[in-house]
Structures are given as structure tokens and as C-alpha cells.
C-alpha positions as CSV (number, residue, x, y, z in Angstrom):
1,M,-12.1,-20.6,6.2
2,P,-9.8,-18.0,6.8
3,W,-11.7,-14.9,5.0
4,R,-13.7,-15.6,7.9
5,L,-12.1,-14.8,10.7
6,C,-11.1,-10.6,10.2
7,T,-13.4,-7.5,10.1
8,V,-13.0,-6.0,7.3
9,K,-11.9,-3.2,9.7
10,Q,-9.2,-5.4,10.8
11,V,-8.1,-6.1,7.4
12,E,-7.5,-2.3,6.2
13,E,-6.0,-1.3,9.5
14,L,-3.8,-4.5,8.3
15,K,-3.2,-2.6,4.7
16,S,-2.3,0.6,6.8
17,L,0.4,-1.1,8.6
18,I,2.1,-3.4,5.7
19,S,1.7,0.3,3.6
20,V,3.3,2.5,5.6
21,I,6.1,-0.4,7.2
22,F,6.5,-0.8,3.0
23,W,7.2,2.4,1.7
24,V,8.8,4.8,4.8
25,P,12.0,3.0,4.6
26,V,11.9,4.0,0.4
27,Y,11.0,7.6,0.5
28,Y,13.7,8.4,3.0
29,R,16.3,5.7,1.4
30,V,15.4,8.3,-2.4
31,R,15.5,11.5,0.3
32,F,19.4,10.9,1.8
33,K,20.6,10.6,-2.0
34,D,20.7,13.8,-2.0
35,R,20.5,15.1,1.1
36,N,19.7,18.9,-0.2
37,S,15.9,17.5,-1.8
38,G,13.5,15.1,-1.1
39,F,10.6,14.4,-3.3
40,T,8.5,17.6,-4.7
41,Q,4.6,17.9,-4.8
42,L,4.9,16.9,-7.6
43,Q,6.7,13.1,-7.4
44,R,4.5,12.7,-4.1
45,I,1.3,13.1,-5.5
46,A,2.2,10.4,-8.3
47,V,3.9,7.9,-5.9
48,G,0.6,8.1,-4.4
49,L,-1.3,7.9,-7.1
50,V,1.1,4.7,-7.9
51,I,0.4,3.4,-4.6
52,S,-3.4,3.7,-4.9
53,I,-3.1,1.8,-8.2
54,F,-1.0,-0.9,-6.6
55,A,-3.2,-1.5,-4.0
56,M,-6.4,-2.0,-5.9
57,L,-5.1,-4.1,-7.7
58,A,-3.6,-6.4,-5.0
59,A,-7.6,-5.7,-3.5
60,G,-9.7,-6.7,-6.7
61,T,-7.2,-10.2,-6.9
62,L,-7.8,-11.2,-3.4
63,E,-11.5,-10.2,-4.0
64,L,-11.7,-12.8,-6.7
65,V,-9.5,-15.1,-4.7
66,R,-12.1,-15.2,-2.4
67,L,-14.9,-15.1,-4.3
68,R,-13.5,-18.7,-6.5
69,E,-13.1,-20.1,-3.1
70,V,-16.8,-19.7,-1.4
């Protein structure tokens, strides 16, 4: 079973890496459309909350799949 091959720490590090790899280009694409301004602090907070929501949904979905296979 592939679920038993990695430690929790390894999985969390991979999730962090994927998050950075995905969101940095998105941020710079939006930021450099209008060179005078990037995201405001409130927009950064909102984006962080949205990312957290999607991360929790993905983690919950994967956990359900994992539990069904055991």
C-alpha cells in the first residue's frame, strides 16, 4: 500500500512544496499586471484563507480515500 511508504513529516513537506510551486507564479502574474501595486494586506489574508480551505478539502478527501482502502 502506498499510504504506508512515507512519514507524516514527508507528506507535510511535500504539500508545502507543492503549495509554494503553485502559488508563487500565480502571485507574480497578478502582481506584474499592474506594476504599481501587488496584493493588499486584506487580499493576501483572503487568498491565504481560500488556500487553507482548499488544502483542508483536499486533505479530507484524501483521508476518506485512505480510510476506505484500509
